C-alpha positions as CSV (number, residue, x, y, z in Angstrom):
1,X,205.0,87.3,111.4
2,X,204.6,86.1,107.8
3,X,206.1,89.3,106.5
4,X,209.1,88.9,108.9
5,X,209.9,85.5,107.3
6,X,209.9,87.0,103.8
7,X,212.3,89.7,105.1
8,X,214.6,87.3,106.9
9,X,215.1,85.0,103.9
10,X,216.6,88.0,102.0
11,X,219.4,88.6,104.6
12,X,218.7,92.3,105.4
13,X,222.2,92.8,106.8
14,X,223.8,91.9,103.4
15,X,221.3,94.1,101.6
16,X,222.1,97.1,103.8
17,X,225.9,96.6,103.4
18,X,225.5,96.5,99.6
19,X,223.3,99.5,99.7
20,X,226.1,101.6,101.3
21,X,228.7,100.4,98.8
22,X,226.3,101.0,95.8
23,X,225.6,104.6,96.9
24,X,229.4,105.1,97.4
25,X,230.1,104.0,93.8
26,X,227.2,106.0,92.4
27,X,228.2,109.2,94.2
28,X,231.8,108.8,93.3
29,X,230.9,108.7,89.6
30,X,228.3,111.5,89.9
31,X,230.9,113.9,91.3
32,X,228.3,116.3,92.7
33,X,225.9,116.1,89.8
34,X,223.4,113.7,91.5
35,X,220.3,112.6,89.6
36,X,218.1,111.6,92.6
37,X,215.7,109.6,90.4
38,X,218.6,107.6,89.0
39,X,220.1,107.1,92.4
40,X,216.8,105.8,93.8
41,X,216.3,103.5,90.9
42,X,219.8,102.1,91.2
43,X,219.6,101.5,94.9
44,X,216.1,99.9,94.8
45,X,217.0,97.8,91.7
46,X,220.3,96.5,93.1
47,X,218.8,95.9,96.6
48,X,216.0,93.8,95.0
49,X,218.5,91.8,93.0
50,X,220.7,91.2,96.1
51,X,217.5,90.2,98.0
52,X,216.6,87.8,95.2
53,X,220.1,86.2,95.2
54,X,220.0,85.8,99.0
55,X,216.6,84.2,98.9
56,X,217.7,81.7,96.3
57,X,221.0,81.1,98.2
58,X,218.9,80.2,101.2
59,X,217.0,77.7,99.1
60,X,220.3,76.1,97.8
61,X,222.0,76.0,101.1
62,X,219.2,74.7,103.3
63,X,221.0,71.3,103.8
64,X,224.3,72.7,104.9
65,X,222.6,75.5,106.9
66,X,221.1,72.9,109.1
67,X,224.6,71.7,110.1
68,X,226.0,75.1,111.1
69,X,225.3,76.9,114.4
70,X,225.2,80.3,112.7
71,X,222.6,79.3,110.2
72,X,220.5,76.5,111.9
73,X,217.7,78.9,112.8
74,X,217.2,80.2,109.2
75,X,213.5,80.0,108.1
76,X,214.0,77.3,105.6
77,X,215.9,75.1,108.1
78,X,213.3,75.5,110.9
79,X,210.4,75.1,108.5
80,X,209.0,78.5,109.2
81,X,209.0,79.1,105.4
82,X,208.6,76.5,102.6
83,X,211.2,76.0,99.9
84,X,208.5,76.9,97.3
85,X,207.6,80.2,99.0
86,X,211.3,81.2,99.3
87,X,212.1,80.2,95.7
88,X,209.2,82.2,94.2
89,X,209.8,85.1,96.5
90,X,213.4,85.2,95.1
91,X,212.2,84.9,91.5
92,X,209.7,87.8,91.9
93,X,212.3,90.0,93.7
94,X,214.8,89.3,90.9
95,X,212.3,90.2,88.1
96,X,211.4,93.4,89.9
97,X,215.1,94.3,90.5
98,X,216.3,93.6,87.0
99,X,213.2,95.3,85.6
100,X,213.9,98.4,87.6
101,X,217.6,98.5,86.5
102,X,216.7,97.9,82.8
103,X,214.0,100.5,82.7
104,X,215.4,103.3,84.8
105,X,219.3,102.9,84.7
106,X,221.3,101.7,81.7
107,X,222.3,98.4,80.0
108,X,225.7,98.4,81.6
109,X,224.4,98.7,85.2
110,X,221.9,95.9,84.3
111,X,224.7,93.7,82.9
112,X,226.8,94.3,86.0
113,X,224.0,93.2,88.3
114,X,223.2,90.2,86.1
115,X,226.9,89.2,86.1
116,X,227.0,89.4,89.9
117,X,223.7,87.4,90.3
118,X,224.8,84.6,88.0
119,X,228.2,84.3,89.8
120,X,226.6,84.3,93.2
121,X,223.6,82.0,92.6
122,X,224.8,79.9,89.7
123,X,228.6,79.5,90.0
124,X,229.3,80.1,93.7
125,X,226.2,78.8,95.6
126,X,225.4,75.8,93.3
127,X,229.0,74.6,92.8
128,X,232.1,76.4,94.0
129,X,231.1,76.9,97.6
130,X,230.7,73.1,98.1
131,X,233.5,71.9,95.8
132,X,236.5,74.2,95.8
133,X,238.8,76.1,98.1
134,X,238.6,78.8,95.5
135,X,234.9,79.4,96.1
136,X,235.7,82.4,98.2
137,X,237.7,84.0,95.4
138,X,234.9,83.4,92.9
139,X,232.3,84.7,95.3
140,X,234.3,87.9,95.8
141,X,233.4,88.9,92.3
142,X,229.7,89.0,93.1
143,X,230.3,90.8,96.3
144,X,232.2,93.5,94.4
145,X,229.4,94.2,91.9
146,X,227.1,96.6,93.7
147,X,229.6,99.6,93.9
148,X,230.6,98.9,90.3
149,X,227.0,98.8,89.1
150,X,226.3,102.0,91.0
151,X,229.3,103.7,89.4
152,X,228.3,102.4,85.9
153,X,224.7,103.6,86.4
154,X,226.1,107.1,86.3
155,X,229.1,106.8,84.0
156,X,227.5,104.5,81.4
157,X,231.0,103.0,80.8
158,X,233.4,100.6,82.5
159,X,236.4,102.8,82.8
160,X,239.4,102.8,85.1
161,X,237.4,104.0,88.1
162,X,235.0,101.1,87.7
163,X,238.0,98.7,87.4
164,X,239.6,100.1,90.6
165,X,236.3,99.6,92.5
166,X,236.0,96.0,91.3
167,X,239.6,95.3,92.3
168,X,239.1,97.0,95.7
169,X,236.0,95.2,96.7
170,X,237.2,91.9,95.4
171,X,240.4,92.1,97.5
172,X,238.4,93.3,100.5
173,X,236.1,90.3,100.4
174,X,239.0,87.8,100.8
175,X,240.3,88.7,104.3
176,X,236.8,89.5,105.4
177,X,235.6,86.0,104.4
178,X,238.7,84.2,105.7
179,X,238.2,85.8,109.1
180,X,234.7,84.6,109.2
181,X,235.9,81.1,108.3
182,X,238.4,81.1,111.1
183,X,236.1,82.1,113.9
184,X,233.3,79.9,112.5
185,X,235.8,77.1,111.8
186,X,233.7,74.4,113.4
187,X,230.6,75.3,111.4
188,X,232.4,75.1,108.1
189,X,234.1,71.9,109.1
190,X,230.7,70.3,110.2
191,X,229.1,71.3,106.9
192,X,232.1,70.1,104.9
193,X,232.6,73.4,103.2
194,X,236.1,73.6,101.7
195,X,237.1,77.1,102.9
196,X,240.9,77.8,103.2
197,X,241.2,77.5,107.0
198,X,239.5,74.0,106.9
199,X,241.4,72.8,103.9
200,X,244.9,74.2,104.4
201,X,244.8,75.3,108.1
202,X,244.4,78.5,110.0
203,X,248.1,79.5,109.6
204,X,247.7,79.5,105.8
205,X,244.6,81.6,106.1
206,X,246.4,84.1,108.3
207,X,249.1,84.5,105.7
208,X,246.5,85.0,103.0
209,X,244.7,87.6,105.1
210,X,247.9,89.7,105.5
211,X,248.7,89.5,101.8
212,X,245.2,90.4,100.7
213,X,245.1,93.4,103.0
214,X,248.4,94.6,101.6
215,X,247.0,94.3,98.1
216,X,243.7,96.0,99.2
217,X,245.7,98.9,100.7
218,X,247.4,99.5,97.3
219,X,244.1,99.3,95.4
220,X,242.3,101.8,97.7
221,X,244.9,104.5,97.1
222,X,244.6,104.0,93.4
223,X,241.3,105.9,93.5
224,X,243.0,108.9,94.8
225,X,246.1,108.8,92.6
226,X,244.0,108.0,89.6
227,X,242.2,111.3,90.1
228,X,238.9,110.0,91.3
229,X,239.0,110.9,95.0
230,X,240.6,113.6,97.1
231,X,243.0,113.9,100.1
232,X,240.3,113.2,102.7
233,X,239.5,109.8,101.1
234,X,243.3,109.1,100.8
235,X,243.9,109.8,104.5
236,X,241.0,107.5,105.5
237,X,242.1,104.8,103.1
238,X,245.7,104.8,104.5
239,X,244.6,105.0,108.1
240,X,242.1,102.2,107.9
241,X,244.2,99.9,105.7
242,X,247.3,100.3,108.0
243,X,245.2,99.6,111.1
244,X,243.6,96.6,109.5
245,X,247.0,95.3,108.5
246,X,248.3,95.9,112.1
247,X,245.4,93.8,113.4
248,X,246.1,91.1,110.9
249,X,249.8,90.9,111.8
250,X,248.9,90.7,115.5
251,X,247.5,87.2,114.7
252,X,251.1,85.9,114.7
253,X,251.6,86.5,118.4
254,X,251.9,83.2,120.3
255,X,249.4,84.4,122.9
256,X,246.7,85.0,120.2
257,X,243.3,83.4,120.5
258,X,242.6,82.8,116.9
259,X,238.8,83.0,117.2
260,X,238.9,86.3,119.1
261,X,241.5,87.7,116.7
262,X,239.5,86.6,113.6
263,X,236.3,88.2,114.9
264,X,238.2,91.5,115.5
265,X,239.6,91.4,111.9
266,X,236.1,90.7,110.6
267,X,234.5,93.5,112.4
268,X,237.2,96.0,111.4
269,X,236.8,94.9,107.8
270,X,233.2,96.2,108.0
271,X,234.3,99.5,109.5
272,X,237.0,99.8,106.8
273,X,234.8,99.3,103.8
274,X,232.0,101.4,105.2
275,X,234.4,104.3,105.9
276,X,235.8,104.1,102.4
277,X,232.3,103.9,100.8
278,X,231.3,107.1,102.7
279,X,234.5,108.9,101.9
280,X,234.5,108.1,98.1
281,X,230.9,109.4,98.1
282,X,231.7,112.8,99.8
283,X,235.3,113.3,98.7
284,X,235.1,112.7,95.0
285,X,237.3,114.7,92.7
286,X,235.8,117.2,90.4
287,X,236.8,116.3,86.8
288,X,240.1,118.0,85.9
289,X,243.0,117.2,83.7
290,X,245.2,115.8,86.4
291,X,246.2,112.5,87.9
292,X,246.7,113.4,91.6
293,X,244.2,114.2,94.3
294,X,243.5,118.0,94.2
295,X,243.0,120.1,97.4
296,X,239.8,121.6,96.0
297,X,238.2,118.2,95.3
298,X,235.1,116.6,96.9
299,X,231.7,117.6,98.1
300,X,232.9,120.9,99.7
301,X,234.4,122.1,96.5
302,X,231.2,121.2,94.6
303,X,229.1,123.2,97.1
304,X,231.5,126.1,96.8
305,X,231.1,126.1,93.0
306,X,227.3,126.1,93.4
307,X,227.4,129.0,95.8
308,X,229.8,131.0,93.5
């Protein structure tokens, strides 16, 4: 039971989601030349850093968590785990995670993880979440770090591919988070958290969701047209983005139940980003002097070259 508390305070669902996007970014940059030791070190290191950030976030948010139905049963709220235990658990996880990244990856991957950690724990959790409607935007930077760090662990440089990943995942975070804030509206209102639906209304949030999904759709195809991913990825990117946009636009129907609609938009956001993470991992483009997705790109092409 004690071990379960230490696991729960790290928010395992968030760790798992970030693990998928980290692997996606790593394998996109690796382009078929996978160093399994480096992959393992990157995934373990970043997972520990994310776990550390989540533990410390639970320490910081314990007062507002007690006011929200979604979070009132967290271990620091119920008293199942002490603040001191959660805090030092987070510190130890952070030291282990950053140590792993520093020793077994490269300084750039370490710097990316450190940037995300400082933004999430220091800037977002301690200040922006409670004080500004722009907290979601600031928090999106930390949420976009894992795939970028995974990519940089391989490439060793912050190039156009890394910039596109950062843009993609930042833009994805916005409609994803606004959808949560709509179907959990009463929670955020009770905790006095200034998210967009609470501050400016659900209609304003709906408009922003549509605009951000449009921007996200453009960013996703940039990976293909920039020569980083193939046609399979491009097809999935277009299909998921357009369907997500269609769902978002359905929120303007007069018969729409906003909470049900927002929950659907939220769940499909997870499907979208998971599908794209998988596709950029398996349909990478083999380095060529070109700027459009090639038919012979991706994991099948890489296997074909190995057989040949």
